[in-house]
Phi, psi and omega in degrees: 000148174269178182308318178291320180293324172295314185293316174301326190284319188288329176295321173299318181278317192308304184296339172268350186282156192291123185050029174071359183276121182259132178265120180304326187294328185287338188240015172067022174269073186226000181282160184311312185295307184302318177300318173308311181302310175310312187299316178296316181303321178292313175302320183275011172057040169268333176225159175238121173285124177269329175198196186292338191246337186236152176214169181215139175294141183309305184302339171253016195286341185278346185273002184288134175219155177187200182254124179284138175236106190272161171238163180280010174254003172101340175269170180208190174220151172248120171276110186298130183301129184059021171228135186275065166204172183236153170244130182286137180244111182297162189296333180266012181235021184268355179049039173065019176293151181249150169321122180096346177292140170268126192224160168257158180229162173235133183272146184240337177214133176296157179290143170261102184291329181288339176266000187056041176236139191271179174295155181231166184189193177222166179278119176281318177200159182262110189274324186209123181282139175267315183267120181250340185230158181228143175242126181202174184267128180285134185223152176278145174266141177246009182285108180303325172296326179284324183295320182294332185270004179089013176274120193267346187185174171223166170254139174262106179310142171278344175294124177294334182285340183245003186307337179259012182241092183296154172245114188270148182239132179254132179048062179304130185269346188262163171280116194225138174231163182305143180062016161291133168283127186227137162276119177236147177273124184293134179242336179216123175272168181300144180226189178289326173303304176238077186290348198245019181193153162262165167234153191191176179232143178300132174245334182193134172259115192274334174125176189300139185305332181259010171284149184295133182078356175290327182300316182292317184295324177300323178300303182296328178288331182291335181252014175055042178286142180276106178280311181267146169280135182298164179304316186297327182289317186294313186294306180303320190294341179290338182274359182271136182293156184279328181218158182289133184269160174306318182298339186297329188296341192293136188057033176232152167281128174274108175251017185294342177279344181292151173275097178240144176219159168251147182230112177221181171302157180299330187264359179301141186230340176246132177241114183259354184218143179227154186224155177202143178229149170223146172264124180281163178304325192274001186090350180280166174256150178243102181260130172248122183248125188240119187242126187311130185274065185305324187300337179286344179251333183255097191275150181296143188081349186282168175301316185296322178295315179306305185301321177300322181296309183301312185281330173070331183187154168292143177248125184257116185249176189284111174084003172207170179226146171260099189278160170285328183240152177302160181300322183299327180272314186292324172253001187250249185296337179260351180283133186280058183296156180284152172074014177228148184287135183220137179286136177219166175238123183254140176244109185251128184223139177263121180238144188262184187290345188254012176083358179284134171285106188265336170213151180202156170226143175237119188199147173294147186212177161227130176235169171229106182295137178272356185185138172259099178272150181248155176292323181299322182281330178294322182294320183293323171304307180299331183272005175083007184289166177285134183219161179306158186307312186306325177291327178290318185288333180266001184306317180305315176287328174296322183296316176299321183294313185298318178303321173299312179305314189290330179288320182288320184294317168306321182286321178291318182299319179296327178278349178118003177305130185277117188238131176201144177271123177262135177293116182248125183285142172245111179266126182269124177253147173274185192293338180265007183084004176267137173306119179252344183199143175239117183244169172260125186282133184260130178257121180242192187303320184303312186292324183288329185289319178298314178304311186299317173300328178288321180298311181299314184292322179292319179300314191293318188284330179295303191296331182297313181269352162282321177296325180275003175058038180245141178300141180214161172259129184251149170262121183238148176219101201279152176300135181297157177310149175305319186293319182298309184302316176305308177307310189293314186289329178284331181290317180300318182301321177290349177251009173088017179255116196255148175284138179290135187300144176087350183275132174308125176301345179269348183288135177294352172298338179294306181294319181302319187289327178286318175302318175311306185295326185271349179310123179078009176260171177292334180277000184303313181293326186283327175302310182300308193296312181302313184293314175297335175284333182274353175271154168278170185263141177295150175201181176256146188206159161287337182262141182274085191275009181075170179231102186299320185295333178250355172080026187249140178286314175234145181199145180215176167245121189231336193271349177219074189273002171276342187236355177229132183286321181300328173292325176298315173296327169306311180297320178296321179292315181294326180298311191292325178293330181283331187263342183243040186307322183276353188228025181304320178310305184296312182298322188293325181292323178287325183289305190305322174307324183271336192300310184307308182294326177292319176294320182293310183290331175293320180291324176289317185290332180286327171302316184294319182295326180288326178292320185285322172301310191287324180293320181297311179297321172304315180301315179286331176292320176297318176298323185288328175286335194307319184275005186246025180289135185101340177289150188245134183230152171276137177207185180229140176283120179276328171202155174243137178228178183294335182256004176157203184232131170273127183254126173259132165274162180309330182276004176083356171302134175242136181223164183256132165257103184292140183302331178295336173284350175268081191260012171281344179195175179263107181267139182237153184272136168247121175295314182301321183266351185053055182199159167269136186229128180297129188295321185256314190274345191058011173301143187222134170249118187232153180310134180090352178282127172303141176212162169250133182223154184247133180286125185239343183197151173221117175249102184296320186295321182269358181059029183249138179238132187243137172229167171231153183286138175276165187292345176264010175277119169278128171271161169258158176274142179288142183291156172257114175198158184310129174105353184283346180275358184270080185263155166229152185228132173038229192270009178303326187279095182264356186263103186224125180279151184301309188287341175290310192301318182288329176284000000 
């Protein structure tokens, strides 16, 4: 094709393309001749390249829109809607957009692929504001102009991206004191006339910033998490019985005489799973996984159901929980407390010596837990320590459970499940909610055993309804992109880690084999980091797209309906399929139409919950480190970025060594090495490298910890291999793919 033909083809496709962005892979413009033509069209400003695979016609370049993601340095990126790429927006071109705002943009520069720099532009208009409230610390103003205008004070936002933009308050109607944390509704956003401030009105006073619980409350309010249950839910909950009634046994298997127990953490309050195990005459195991039958109490379309849908999940914070369901359900009638009858949905599996489920049944039941066991004491039982009588009496069953777990775990590893241990912090608080210690939560056989049983039940349920060709909600973790897998394998190769010959590159066994080779070496952490960056995010879907991480073809969430809405939906679907056997055709169509929106909502709420939990943990870690400035710590480089090194301490506290503190050379970031490399000295600071650091600053409000390397920290020399010179430094790298940036 010549230049005119290529342009004509693009003009036909462009207006119909998603957000006017043309994907070159979809239209076959990847040949050598066509690439030269595209370069000429770029120079002539007839097209804008967005990255190596996407372009937009100049005539349509003003039609782009997406979500703005700001930084605390003033610049930002706009994630183009439905396209996995971002456009860089310089600091003076944001039109005062805030993170999360939906904006339109105008492109000003095409991508420079040779320089590894993406397209740039400016915000044309703000379509929809995302942030309508700001949480901040109340301070008195000394600005005479503001005082003359009736402003009595201002808020310093806790959001790091807004911390330099005060929100002024006129005539506060609430009783408010200096250093109170306040929720304010924004009435005026920054403009050209007033570029450096918001104005607003007080909506809620949370309390003094140092008062117990106010720090965590401010995080929850910042995410607009639903803390209290509305009146219609509280009214409806009163009608739910306190205990299981005799009429509830109808159409259920009575398993109250069976030996069934719960095994959870010491601090668990709600118990939504119980287990029991028998050895069969044929040598197989009969595993019963009994899950709280929340769906029998939370009816579709009820006020409780609507609220659970909106919350999506329970959010577990340090020392407390924001529940998906009211206490009367989560800790009462739905919780599988010992010595009381409880309604359950049972997944009973006969499992052979290879870990294969040879038979199974899924049915409503009633159980009576024979004991509330804890992980610590079950582990003590396995270790032969002295334990309470109930554990001694249950020892034979517990030992058989551990044996079954080892079989199931071996089966999963054999098929390619990716196994690695992440360090999970356990933050110890005093009576005022202040952190006094950070420990590593240990996962031993008891914890892994229950996880094994839940995985087996989730898989069994998913496969049952897939085989029956009935609509269902699945938990999916898709295969990483081919490019990501290739990058990971190339990186592993530079470390001397080889892919096992004959393995399909898309098989999780590839990742598993690389991890196994790195286990116990200095490169283990860097390999885990690189692997996680290469993977996609797990989510919910109506189609069974498989679960890459555990090597499962079919997977769902069935085992935690007290705290996850998709699990409640799984139970609701099972009930419906059991009771409407003669009308499944009609029911299936109705169900399928609903699952997509439920899956999307649940995926979104899960991500919000994870962000809240992470923010609260980071807050408590910063509080823990606040009185330790000047102390020296041993750590490991957890990640390297263009602006510095993130250092992980043994207690999981993470802090930044900013690149500006590395003043013995000019350091560049190498994506290939995941390292900062000195331009002259070739000294390298790389992920996984042990270091000693001095704590130089803690900003509790922003949850930030800052370190500097000590003089006795030794760097290593960067290796010589192709690609090591492809450096980027500071904000010079504007070419960022959306999925890379979020990870």
